[in-house]
C-alpha positions in Angstrom: 20.1 -12.1 2.6 16.2 -13.5 2.9 14.5 -11.8 6.1 11.7 -12.9 7.8 8.4 -11.6 7.1 8.0 -11.8 11.0 11.2 -9.0 11.3 9.5 -6.7 8.4 5.9 -6.7 9.4 4.7 -6.0 12.8 1.3 -4.2 14.0 3.1 -3.4 17.4 5.3 -1.3 15.7 3.2 0.4 12.6 0.1 0.0 10.6 1.5 1.4 7.6 3.8 -0.3 4.8 5.0 0.3 1.5 5.5 -2.4 -0.6 6.7 -3.1 -4.1 6.8 -6.2 -6.7 8.8 -6.3 -9.6 8.2 -8.4 -13.2 11.0 -11.1 -13.3 10.9 -12.0 -16.8 11.9 -9.5 -19.3 8.0 -9.4 -21.1 6.0 -6.7 -20.2 4.1 -6.6 -16.7 2.1 -3.5 -18.2 2.8 -0.5 -20.7 4.3 -1.3 -24.1 6.8 -3.5 -24.9 8.7 -1.9 -28.6 10.6 -4.4 -29.5 7.7 -7.1 -29.3 5.2 -4.7 -31.2 2.9 -5.4 -28.1 0.7 -3.1 -25.6 0.6 -4.4 -22.3 -1.4 -1.4 -20.7 -4.7 -3.3 -20.0 -3.0 -5.1 -17.0 -2.9 -2.0 -15.3 -6.7 -1.9 -14.7 -6.3 -5.3 -13.6 -4.1 -4.7 -11.0 -6.4 -1.6 -10.0 -10.1 -4.1 -10.2 -7.7 -6.6 -7.9 -7.0 -3.6 -5.5 -10.4 -2.5 -5.1 -12.0 -6.5 -5.2 -9.2 -6.8 -2.3 -9.8 -3.6 -0.1 -13.3 -3.9 0.2 -12.7 -7.6 1.3 -9.6 -7.3 3.3 -8.9 -5.2 6.5 -6.3 -3.6 4.5 -6.9 -0.1 3.5 -4.8 1.1 0.0 -3.2 4.7 1.3 -1.3 4.9 -2.3 -0.7 3.1 -5.3 1.4 3.6 -9.2 1.6 0.8 -11.5 4.3 1.1 -13.6 5.3 -1.1 -16.6 7.6 -3.7 -15.0 6.7 -3.3 -11.1 3.7 -1.7 -9.1 4.1 0.4 -5.6 1.2 0.5 -2.8 0.9 1.5 0.7 -1.2 -0.5 3.3 -2.6 0.3 6.6 -3.4 -2.5 8.3 -6.8 -1.8 9.8 -7.3 -3.9 13.0 -9.9 -2.1 14.3 -12.4 -2.9 11.3 -11.4 -6.5 11.5 -12.5 -6.7 15.5 -15.5 -4.9 15.0 -16.5 -7.6 12.3 -19.1 -10.5 13.3 -18.2 -14.2 12.7 -20.7 -13.9 9.6 -18.9 -11.0 8.3 -15.2 -12.5 8.4 -16.8 -15.7 6.9 -17.9 -13.7 4.0 -15.2 -11.6 3.5 -12.5 -14.4 3.9 -15.2 -16.8 1.2 -14.9 -14.2 -1.4 -11.6 -15.0 -2.6 -11.5 -18.7 -1.2 -13.6 -21.8 -1.5 -14.3 -22.6 2.8 -14.6 -26.5 4.1 -17.9 -28.3 4.2 -18.4 -27.5 7.7 -18.0 -24.0 7.3 -20.8 -23.9 4.4 -23.0 -26.0 6.9 -22.8 -23.3 9.7 -23.4 -20.5 6.6 -26.3 -22.3 5.4 -27.5 -22.9 9.2 -27.5 -26.5 9.3 -27.2 -28.4 12.7 -24.0 -28.7 14.0 -22.9 -30.5 17.1 -21.6 -28.1 19.7 -17.8 -29.0 18.9 -18.4 -28.5 15.3 -19.4 -24.9 15.7 -16.6 -24.1 18.2 -14.1 -25.4 15.4 -16.4 -23.0 13.1 -15.5 -19.9 15.4 -12.2 -21.3 15.7 -11.4 -21.2 11.8 -13.3 -17.9 11.3 -11.0 -16.0 14.1 -8.2 -17.6 11.6 -9.7 -16.1 9.2 -9.9 -12.5 11.1 -6.3 -12.2 11.2 -5.4 -12.8 7.6 -8.0 -10.1 6.8 -5.2 -8.0 8.7 -2.6 -9.9 7.0 -0.7 -7.9 4.3 1.2 -11.1 3.4 -2.0 -12.5 2.5 -3.6 -9.6 1.0 -0.5 -9.4 -1.3 -0.4 -12.8 -2.4 -4.3 -12.7 -3.6 -3.3 -9.8 -5.5 0.0 -11.1 -7.0 -1.6 -14.6 -7.9 -4.1 -13.5 -9.8 -2.2 -11.1 -12.1 0.1 -13.8 -12.3 -2.2 -16.4 -13.7 -3.9 -13.4 -16.2 -0.6 -12.7 -17.2 0.8 -16.1 -17.7 -2.7 -17.2 -19.5 -2.0 -14.4 -21.9 1.3 -14.8 -22.7 1.0 -18.5 -23.5 3.6 -19.5 -20.9 4.2 -21.1 -17.2 6.5 -20.4 -14.6 7.5 -17.3 -12.3 6.1 -14.1 -13.0 7.0 -11.6 -10.1 11.0 -11.2 -8.0 9.9 -13.7 -5.3 8.7 -12.0 -2.8 7.5 -8.7 -2.3 9.7 -6.2 -0.7 8.2 -4.1 1.9 9.0 -1.5 4.4 7.8 -0.3 7.6 6.4 3.3 7.8 7.4 4.2 11.7 5.7 8.2 11.9 3.8 10.8 9.7 7.1 11.8 7.9 7.7 8.0 6.9 4.3 7.9 5.6 3.8 10.9 3.9 7.4 10.6 2.5 6.5 6.9 1.2 3.3 8.5 -0.2 4.2 11.0 -2.5 7.6 8.6 -3.4 4.4 6.3 -4.8 2.8 8.6 -6.4 5.2 10.8 -8.3 7.0 7.7 -9.9 5.4 8.3 -13.5 7.0 12.1 -13.4 10.5 10.7 -11.8 10.2 8.1 -14.8 9.3 11.0 -16.8 5.9 9.4 -18.0 3.7 12.4 -17.0 4.6 15.8 -16.4 2.2 16.4 -13.6 0.7 13.9 -10.8 -2.8 14.7 -13.0 -1.5 13.2 -15.6 -0.3 10.3 -14.1 -2.3 7.5 -15.2 -2.9 4.8 -12.5 -1.9 6.3 -9.8 -3.8 7.4 -6.3 -3.1 10.8 -6.7 -4.6 11.1 -10.0 -7.8 9.0 -8.8 -7.8 11.8 -6.0 -7.6 14.8 -8.0 -10.4 13.4 -10.2 -12.7 12.7 -7.1 -11.9 15.9 -6.1 -13.1 17.3 -9.3 -16.4 15.1 -8.8 -16.9 16.9 -5.7 -17.0 13.5 -3.8 -15.7 13.0 -1.0 -12.8 10.2 -1.4 -11.8 8.3 -4.5 -13.1 4.6 -4.4 -11.7 2.3 -2.8 -8.9 4.5 -1.0 -8.2 5.0 2.5 -9.4 8.4 3.0 -7.5 12.3 4.6 -9.2 13.2 7.5 -7.2 16.5 8.4 -4.5 16.7 11.9 -4.4 14.3 14.2 -7.4 15.5 17.2 -9.5 13.9 19.5 -11.6 11.5 18.7 -9.8 10.9 15.5 -11.9 9.0 12.8 -10.2 6.4 10.6 -8.1 7.4 7.9 -4.6 9.5 6.7 -3.7 12.2 9.5 -3.2 14.6 6.6 -5.4 17.5 4.9 -6.2 16.0 1.1 -5.3 19.8 -0.3 -2.0 19.8 1.9 -1.1 16.4 0.6 -1.8 17.5 -3.1 0.2 20.5 -2.5 3.3 18.6 -1.0 3.0 16.0 -4.1 3.6 19.1 -6.2 6.1 20.7 -5.3 8.0 17.6 -4.3 7.5 16.4 -8.0 8.6 20.1 -9.2 11.9 20.3 -7.3 13.0 16.5 -8.2 11.6 17.1 -12.0 13.8 20.3 -12.3 16.9 19.1 -11.1 17.1 21.8 -8.4 18.4 21.3 -5.0 15.8 22.6 -2.5 15.5 26.4 -3.8 11.9 27.3 -2.7 10.4 30.1 -1.9 8.9 31.1 1.6 5.5 30.1 1.0 6.1 26.0 2.4 3.4 23.4 2.0 1.5 23.3 5.7 2.4 19.6 6.0 6.2 20.3 5.5 6.4 23.1 8.3 3.9 20.7 10.5 6.2 17.6 10.3 9.1 19.3 11.1 10.9 18.7 7.9 13.5 20.7 5.9 13.6 21.3 2.0 16.7 19.7 1.6 16.1 16.8 4.2 12.5 16.2 2.4 14.1 16.3 -0.9 16.9 13.6 0.4 13.9 11.5 1.7 11.9 11.0 -1.3 15.6 10.3 -3.7 16.4 7.3 -1.2 12.9 6.0 -0.3 13.5 2.5 -1.3 16.6 1.9 0.5 16.5 -0.6 3.5 13.0 -1.9 5.1 12.2 0.5 7.7 11.7 4.2 7.3 11.5 6.2 10.7 13.0 9.2 12.6 15.5 7.7 15.1 13.4 8.0 17.8 10.6 5.6 15.9 13.4 3.3 14.7 14.8 2.0 18.1 10.8 2.4 19.7 10.4 -0.3 17.1 13.2 -2.5 17.1 11.8 -4.8 19.5 8.4 -5.7 17.9 10.1 -6.5 14.6 12.3 -8.9 16.4 15.7 -6.8 15.1 18.8 -5.4 17.4 19.7 -3.3 14.5 18.2 -2.3 11.2 18.9 -1.5 7.7 17.1 1.8 6.6 16.2 5.5 5.7 16.5 7.9 9.1 14.2 10.8 9.0 15.3 13.2 11.4 13.4 13.7 14.6 13.3 17.4 14.4 
């Protein structure tokens, strides 16, 4: 049964969401269609380019992504502080990078003479746009519409390209965020497309590793890692990059070799800090796409009123 988006996405519940869009046709989104003898690999670049453009305009940060042959994953962060800090002019410029505004707004931007009522109307429109700049629904709409138009043009056909609406999962706490990001980054490894994270093309983990090798502060357009939570915390993911990379490598090795959680005593620091046992972590990473909400039982109960729901189908992580 289709659920209202308001029951799936609420900034009061969490700013982090895992989203998935799947191709509806048999023709490929990306990858190589062996039966047709045609490669669609270049479309991965379309999606990465569009993600970059949208992340620069929207106040929605890209935490992780993986572009597969017939679907893609993204983990997104709604950055309301960033949106609230924008001036009305900055909001308008960001929104109009992807839309053609009404004539009244164009006059306002050009410094034309407006009445008080017209100026007030312009500011009202801009405030509506400010809200949209933090909307995952608008972000995903502009991403998917663009790719669908380009793919249909290339395929010489019309009609639906995506399986209806994108799927979204609320990530209620750090455990859920780390689990979803690792799951997304390990998609090519799980699909036997790549043997290691650094060989996983068109993923955020590869982009982060390449940036690390170039001694860059962070990968272009990706939400940065800023370390463990502390006072005066800067905007970014609440983990250390090296801890996360170690976590991804360990998790991927266990899943790929079909092991049951037998590891040495040197657990990754992030696992220890999040209080997750190896068996529990592996179980989480193999079931991450079930339901529409992920978090501990405590976090889920606290989020239900914000999501306007009494109970929810999702993945419950241990509180301790």
